[in-house]
N, C-alpha and C positions, 0 to 999 in steps of 0.2 A: 488330443482327440483328432480323429480323421474327419474329413468332409464327406458327408453323404450326398452323392451325386443326385440320387432320386429326389432328395428334398428340394433341389433347385428346379426340378422339372415339373413339380406340382404347382398348381395355380395358387395354393395357399401361401407359398413362400415368396411369390413374386412381389416386388416392391410396388405398393399401391400408388406411389407417386410417379410411376413410369408405366409405359405400355408394356405388355408382356414381351418376353424374350422372342426374338426372331430365331427361327430354326436354320442355322447355317448348314449348308450341305457340302458337296464336293466342289473344289476349285482346282483346276489342273495346275500342276507344277509345285504345289505345296504339300508337304508331308509333315505329320505331327507325332510327337511322342511325349509322354510325361512319366516321371518316376518320383519316388521319395528318396531323397538323399539324407533323410533324418535330420534336416536342418532345424526342425521344430521339436526334435526328440519325440515325434509321434508319427504314425503311418501316412499322414497326408502327403499328396504330391506337392513338391516344392521346387522341382526342376523341370523345365519345359524346353523342348527343342522343336524348332521349325526348320525343316530341311527342304532345300530347293535343288532337286536332283539335276537340273540343267542350269542351275544358277538363276539369279534374279537381279534385274536392275533395281536400284534402291536409292532412297534419299531419306535423310534424318534431320530433325531439328532437336536441339538440346537445350537444357537449362542455361539461363544467363547468369546464374549464381556464380560468384567469384571462387567458390569452393565446389569442385565437381568430383564425382566418383571416379574410381580407377577404370571402370568399364567404359565411361564416356571418353576418358583419355585414350584408351585402347581403340575405341571405334573411330575417333578423329584421326588417329595415326594410320589407319588402314586405307590407303589410297587406291582402291580397286573399283572398277565399274560394276562388277557382279559379285554378289556374295552367295555362298552355298548354305549357310546356316546361321540362324539366330538362336542363341542359348540364353534362357532367362532363369535366374535363381531368385527366390524370395528369402525372407528372414534376415539376410545380411546385405547391406547397401554397398559393401566394398568401397566405402568412402572414408577418407582419413586413415587409410591403411598403408599408404606409402608404397615402397618397393615390394613389400610382401604381397600386397593386393594385386599390383600390376604383374609381377612375376608369376603369381598364381594363375592369372588369365593367360599368360603366355604358355604355360605348361598345359592348361586345359585346352587351349586352341590347338596345340600340337597334337594332343591325344584325339580331339574331335576330328581334326583333319585326317589323321591316320585311320581312324575307324570308319569315317565316311568314305575315304578312298578305297578301303577294303570292300565296303558295301557297293561302291561303284563297280568294282571288278566282279562282284557276285551278280549284280542286277542289270548292268548296262552292256549293250553290244559294243559301244565305244566308250569305255570307262575313262573318267577324268581323274587326274591326281589333284585332289583338293589341298590347298595351301592354308596354313594357319591364318594368314592375312585375309582369307576369304570367309572368316568366321567373325561375327560380331556378338556383343553381349548386352543383356539388360539385367540390372540388379536392383533390388528394392528390399528395404528392411531397416535394421538398426545401423546408425552411423557410428563408426569408430571401433567396432568389434573386429577381431582378427578374421580375415577372409577364410572360410572353410574349404580351402583348396583340395585337401585330401578326400574329404567327404564327397565333394562333387566329382573329382577324378574317378573315384571308385565306382561311380554310377554311370559314367559315360558309356562303357560297353553295353550296359543294359538299356540305356536311353536310345542308342543307335539301333540295337536289335529290335526294339519295340516300335520303330517307325512304321506308321500306317500310310500307305500310298493312297488309299481311298478314305475320305473323311465323311463323317456324318455329324449330326448335332451333338452326340455324346462326346466325340473326340474334341470338338471345339469347346464344349462345356468343360471338359477335363483340363484343357489348356488354360481357359479363363480362370478356373478354380485354382490351378497350380501357380498362378501369378499373384494371388491375393495375399494381403497382409491383414490389416484390420478391416478390410472390406467384409460386408455381410452378403453381398450379391456379386456374382460374376457380371461382367459388362460385355455385351456382344451386340453387333449391329450389322446389317447388310443392305445393299441396294443392287438392283439389276438395272443397267442402263444400256446405251449403245454408243459405239463409235462408228459412224457411217452406217452400214447395214449389218454390223456385227454386234451380237449381244455380249455384254461385258458384265462380269460380277465384281463387286467390291465388298469385301468382308472386313470387319474390324473387331479387335479385342482391346480392352483397356483394363487397368487396375488403378485404384486410387480412392481414398476416402478421407485422408488427412494430409497435412502439409500441402495444401492445394491452393495456390494462386499461381498458376503457370505463367512463365515468362518465356515464350517461344515454344513451349511444349507442354506435356503433362507428366504425371508420375511415370506411367508406362502406357503407351498406346501403339498398336501395330495394325497396319492396314495392308491387306493382301488383294491383289487384282490379277486376273488373267489377261489383262490388256498388254500390249506390246509398246511400252512407252520408255523413251530414253531418260537417263538420270536427271538431266537438266530440266526437262519438262516436269518430272515428278517433283523436283525440288521447288520449282516455281508454283506448281499447283498446291503443294503443301503450305508454302509461305502465304499464298493468297488466301487460303481458307482457314488458317489457324487463328487469325485475329478475331473472327466472329464465332469461333467454336471453343477450343481449349483455352485461348487467351481471353475468353469472356467469362470464365468461371472462377469462383473463389469459395472454398469451404471455410478457411480460417486465416487467409491473408499471408500464409507462409509459402515460400517457394522452395521446392526440393533441390537437393544437390544432385539428384539422379534423374531429373525430368528428361524424357525421351519420347519422341513420336517418330515413327518410321513408316514408310510405305514401300512395298515390294511388288514389283511387276514381273510376272513369270513369262510373259510373252507368248502364252499358249494359244491365244486367240489372234488370228491374223486379221488385220484391218488396214485401212489407209494409213500411211506414215504420217505421224504428227511431228512437225519440226518447229512449230511455233505455238505458244500458249494461246494466242489469239485466233487460232484456226477454229472455224465454226464447228468442225466435225468433233471437237472435244467438249463442246458446251454441255452435252448431257452428262458426260463423265464428270466434268467439273461440278455440276449440280449434285450428282450422286455422291461424290466424295465429300462435299460439304454436309450433306444429310447424314452420312455415316459418322463424320467427325462430331457433328453437333449432337447426334443421338448418344454417342459415347460420352461426350463431355457432360451432357445432362445427367446421364446415369451416374457419373462420378459424384456430382453434386447431390443427387437424390439419395445416394448411399453415403453421404458425408458422415463422419464419425458422430454418432449420437443424434443425428438429425431427426426431426419430426415434421419439418416443413420444407417444401421445395419453393424457392422464391425467385421470381423473375422481376427484374428491374429494368424498365425502359426509360431512358432519358432522351428526350427528343427536342428538336428545333434549337440546337445549340449553335454557337458561332463556329466552332471547330470540332473535328472528330475527337481531339484530345480533351476538350472541355467536357464533352458528353461522357467519355470514358472515365475521367477523373471523378465526376459527380456520381456516376453509377457505382464505381468501386468504393467511393467514400461511404455510400449507403450500404453496399454489400458487406464491407469489412467492419462496420461499426458494431462493437460488442453490445452497445445499448439498443441499437435497432434489432439485432439478432436475438437478444434476450427478451425484448418486448414481444417479438413475434412468437418466440417459444412459449411465452406466457399468455399468448392470445390476447394481448393488451392493445387496445385501439389508441396507442400513444403516437399519433402522427407528428407530434412535436419533435420526436427524435429524428424523423426524416428531415425536418427543417434544419435541425442541428447539423446533420451529416452533409446536407447541401452546402451549408455555410462554410464548413471546415474544409471543403474541397479546394478552396482558394480560387474559384472561378468567379469573375465579375458577372453578376446577374442583376436584372431589373425586377425587384420584388413585385412591382405592379403588374408584371406579366406572368408571374409564376402560378402554375396550376398543378395540383396533385390529386391523383385518384388511387384508391385501393380497389382493384377489380373494376367494376362499373360504377363505383360510388365516388362521386365528385366531392372532395373535401375542401380543397383550396382552389379558388377561382380568381384569377387576376389579382393575386396577392392578398386575398381576403377569405375568411372562412365562409364557405357556401351557406347561404341563408337557409337552405333546406337540410343542413347537416344534422344527422341523427346518429349519435354515438352507438346506440343500440344496434343499428344496422351494421356499423363497422365491426363491433364486437362479435356479432354473429358471423361476419365474413372471415374474421381471424381464426375461426374454428376449422376452416378448410385446410386440407393437406397441401394445396397449391395456392400460393399467395402471389398476386401480381401488383406491383407498384409502378405507377405511370407518372413520370415527372416531366412537365412541359415547361421549358425555359423561355420559349417564344422569342429567341434572339438570333435565329438563323435557320439552317436547314439540315444540320448534322445530327445523327442519331447513334445511340449505342445501347445494346441490350446486354446486361450482365445477369448471371445466374448464380445463386448462392443458397445457403441453408441457414437454419436457425442455430442458436447456440444453447445447448441444454446441459443439464447436470451430467448426463451420460457422456458428453464430450470430455468433461473434466475427468470422469472416472476412467475412460479409455486411455487418455494420455498421461494420467498419473500412474498408470499401471501397464504401460505400453510393452515393456520387455518381459513381462511375466508370461 
């Protein structure tokens, strides 16, 4: 079955656990096209191209899994400062495909570079000859299936011919939809900020709803800006902001073989040169990038496979950053915690369990726990005013906040997760159908 674009543009379809979609508009230097390569054996778009007609500076972070997809191997092997295209396919992860998967990307890159070079001759006064090494790839889907090289190659001419130089919310939506697998919602975000006196746009797309506990990146996330920033600055900004955004989420505790987050800078807006990440002129951009990444990361969690609750876990006043993170993810990844929340059960004892198994030394006499504004544990003891009826009522909310105060230092960490429902099992027991 195909994906009905209009469904996602109506208020009824918007995820109630997140704010409404932002309307991404035009950003100079980025062009988009989408087609169906019949990877799903139905008419839905499953192949997406982002084209940078003058090239784009870029930086990427990838999964830290010891098994990685062939597209990540390809991307890491391309040692260029600018790229001209990102091609994303869904349905097939191109992982554990060996030489067939890698050689397939080589052939696709050759064809993409050939067709884009032809387009340069048609559209540009000073055309560039685009090289295969200036193309990178994103892949998502089933691991271990033969990479559909021929299907994708057959659609490259069509993909290039459909490139749109002017974007609007519909084209961005089509791109976000074209990247989806088990997602039920496209993920988009934007911010407008400044570098010096120049107005800068930051747009972002992501996909992901399962196999989500990123380690350096997320399933697929792509950030586009018209700022003029060098590769090293982009890389530092990405690394700086990933820990509190994509590396703060978990749907199911599993890290993908295909995790990839990239940022592309088209350089179309001229502003003061940024040579140092500590330059004050980049502060607003830094904040804007964090907002886009966090917005996308939250959308991934809110659309987690089978989820009915969006859960925020704040662990504060720990001795170290690592202690706070270990406790937060111990809670976030606990099947017992997640199923209790799915069942709207006020079983705060499971939070106690998850804190204990994190392996962090704590002083129980200082431990406090809140669900929303409801204080449950205070200084290691059940609050004398505790009323389970109040907590049970709170658990009916779509958004659940758990606040854990260790009172052993000054370090905090916030994790975002989802509940674990019967629907999650249904989706993942029938993933390939």
